[in-house]
N, C-alpha and C positions, 0 to 999 in steps of 0.2 A: 224959383229959377227953372228955366227950360234947358234941358240938357239932351244931347244925342250920344248914344252909346252904340258902338258897333263891335260885335264879337265875330271874328273870323276863325272858324275851326277847320278841321280836316274835310268835313262833308258839307257844311253850310256856312253862309254869312248872314248875320241877323242884325237888324236895326231896331233900336228903341229910342223914340223921341218922347220925353216925359217931362211933366211939371213936378217939381219936388218942393214941398213946403218946408218951413222952418223946423218942423218936427220930424223931417225925414220921410214923410208919407209921399209915395210915388203914385202919380196918376198918368196912365198911358195917353199919349197923343197919337202916336203911330207905333205899331209893332209889326215887323215884317220879317220873313225868312225866305231866303233863296238857296236852293241846293246847287252848289257850284262845283263840288267835289275837287276842291283845291288840292287835296292830298292824294289824288289819284296817281298811283304808281310810285309815290315817294318812298314807300317801304323798300321797293326793289331798286330804284334808280338813284335815290338820294337827291333828286332835283324836282322842282315844280315844272310841270310840262307847259308848253306854250298854249295848248287849248285850255288847260285849267286856269292859267293866268288870264287868258282872254275872257273866260266866263266870269271870273271874279272881278276883273276891272269893269266889265259891263254892269255888274250889280253895284259896284262902288259908285259909278257915274249916276245911276238911278238914285242911290241913297244921297248923294251930294245934292241933287236937285230937291229932294224932299227936305233935307236939313235946311237949305236956303229958304225954301217956301215956308217952312214953319218957324223960321227965325230962332233956331237954337242958339243959346248964348255960349255954351261950351260943348266941345266934341272930344270924345276919346275913342280911339280905334285900337282894339286889342286883338292880337293874333296868338294862336296857341300851337298845338303839337306839330302840325305839318310844316309850319314855317320854321320852327326851331330845328327841324331835321334837315332842311333843304340847303344844299350848297349854294344855290342861286337866290337866296332870300333877299339879297340887296336889290335885285331887279323888282321884286315884289314891293319892297319898302319904297323905292323910287316911284313906282307906278301909283301907289296909294297917295303919296305926297302930291303928285301932279294932279290927281283927281279930287282929293278932299282937302288939300292944304293943311293936313295935320301930320304929325310924326307917328307912324305906326309903332306900337309898342309890342315887342315880342316878349311876353311875360314868362316867367319861370313856372314850373308845375306847382310850386308852393304858393305863388301869388294867385294862380288860376284857381287853386283850391279855396283860398281865403275869400276870393270874390264870389265863388259859387256858394260858399256857406252863407255869406251876407245876404245874397238874394234868396236862397232856398229856405233858410231857417224861418222866414216870415210865415210859412205855411203852418207852423206850430207856434205855440206860446210856451217856450221852455221855462220851467221853474228853476229855482236855485240848485236843486239836486239832479236835474236832468242833464244827460249827455247825449247830444244828437250826432248821429253819423250821417253826413251828406255825401252821396255818391253822384258824381257828374260824369256820365258815360258818353264820351264823345266819339268822333270818327277815328282819331289816332291815339287818343290817350284817355285814361279814366282817373279822376281825382277822388281820393278819399280824404275827408276832413271831419274831425270831431270837434265839437264846441258846445258851449252852453250859453246862458244869458250874458255872460261876460265876454264872449268872443271865442276865437279859435284856440283849441288845446293842442292839436297835432294834425299834420297834413302830410300826404304822400301822393305822388303822381306816378302812374304806371304807363308804359308804352303798350297799351292795350285798348283797342277801340273797335267799333263795328266795321269801319272800312279796312283798317289794318288787318283784322283777323279774317274778314271775308276774303281778301286778296291772298292771305297767307295759307288759309286752311279750307274754306268752304267754297270750292270751285265748281261743284256739281249742282244741278238744278233738278230736284231738291238735293241738298247735301247728303252724302252717304253716312252710314253709321260710323265707318272708320274715320271720316273727316270730323264728325261731331265729337267722337271720343278723343281725337288728337287736340281739338280745340279745348275741350273740358280740362284735359291734363295741363295744358299751358295756362289756362285761366286760373285753375286752382293753385298752381305754383306761384303765379303772380299775386294772387290775393293773399297767400301765405306770406309773401314778401311784404305787402302793405301792412299786414297784421303785426309785423315786428316793429313797426313805427307808430301805427295808429292803434290805440288800445280798444280793440273791438269788444273785449269782455266787459268794458265799463259802460257801454252805451245803453240807453233806455228807449231810443227810438231811431228808426231808419227812414231817411228821406232820399228819394231818387229824382234826378232832374235830367233834362235834355231829351231830344226827340225820340231816341230809341225807347226810353222808359215811358214817355207819354203815349207812344204808339202801342206798346205792349199793354198798357193800362186800358187804352181804348178797346183793344181786342178782348181783354179779359172781361170788360164791362159790356161787350157786344153792342157798342154804340152804333146808331144808324148813320153817323157822320162824326167828323172830328169836332168834339164839343169841349172846349177848354174849361167851361164852368163845371162840367161833370168830372173832368179829369183832375183838375186842381183840387188837392186835398183828399183824393180817393185813397182809401186804405185797402190793400189787398193782402190776403193770407199767402203764405209761402206756396201752398197747394195751388192757388189760383194762378200764380206766376209760373209755376212749373207746368200747369196745363196749357197756358197760353203759349209758352215756349215750344212745347211739343206740337201744338197745332201749327205754329208758324214754320217750324222746321220741316214738317212733312208736306207742306204746300209747295206747289210749283211757283215759279216766278209769276206766271199768268194768274194764278189763283190769288197770290198776295196782292198783285196790282189791282184786282177787282174789289178788294176790301174798301168800304166807303170812307174809312178814316186813314188810309195809307197814302202818305205823300209819295209821289212818283220817285223822288230822290232817295227814299228809304227802302224801296221794294227789294233791291238787291242785297242790302246790308242788314236788314232787320233780324235775320236769323242769328247772325253773330252777336248782335246787340242783345237779343233775348237770352242767348246762352250765357253771356257775361252777367246779365242782371240776375238770372236764376242762380248762378253760382254765388254771387254776392249775397243774396238773401238767404240761401242755404247755409253759407259760411257764418253769417251773422247769427242765425238761429242756433247753430252749434256753439259758437263762441260765447253766447250769452246763456248757455244751458237752457234754451227754450224760453227765456224771458221776453225776447223780441221775436214775435211770430208773424208780424205784419210789416209791410212797407208802405209809406205814404208817398204819393206822387205830387210833385210841385211843378207848376207852370212857371214859377219864378226861379231864376237861376243866375248864372254868371252875368247875363245881360243886365239884370236888375242891379246886381252888385257893381257893375261898371258904371251904370248911371248914377248910383248913390255916391260912389267914390268921386265921380266927376263933379257932382254938386258940392261935395265937401272940400274939393281941391286936393284930396289925398292921392 
């Protein structure tokens, strides 16, 4: 079956058109990402701005043409954090319906986490005794979900993301030590909240997904350009992630923009994303008493989970 999955988050809107066989194996036909910054200003105003809606609707129109051109049989459009928070989300829902002729689904944090796990866990082959923690670090929220070969064990969503925390804390270029310290305090407090729901002490492996984490991985690997085949499945030590975060935070916006793997839409927000990811991997190392000292990056994430769910009709 050929399906089309659209994931609209706080920072980007992504399309996956894929063929899925009877065994659930997914083969890409089209995979695209546009940074539209839908959640720009939502944390402060509680509303989706007119320019942000215009950018997102323009991307949706392009995606509608591709879906028609490639004859996808089923389409699912999922929106997450920014839309959940917006008072004028009905305008967004109506705009997507007009352009794509599908009903936009504003999913809960718990469902977002489960879809992320389904897509990301494919980077590893968990055994019966393994417990994987998947962390999906978005623009407005971050999902923590643990699971094993049998599926999800526990999940929790936090209002913590690279766009939200850049706007809230990291206003200087580059950010000041005081701003970084304030961000770390808030991040650590929120991770502690997640740890009360998601059993971090039980995990045997950590997987990170979404654009902030893949970009941090590209930086840690010193790639000459963004190379998904090198990024997918890469395992980094905690020290490597800490070093990459330090580098990115001390750079100016101009220096970050010059990095060959940096998407223009991530230049402003990668510092906050790196701080969040560093805190997650450090907390995981402590919670497991040092048993988990690496993090694996996955290019497969919620978008793949949406496509799989669309094919199965769930």
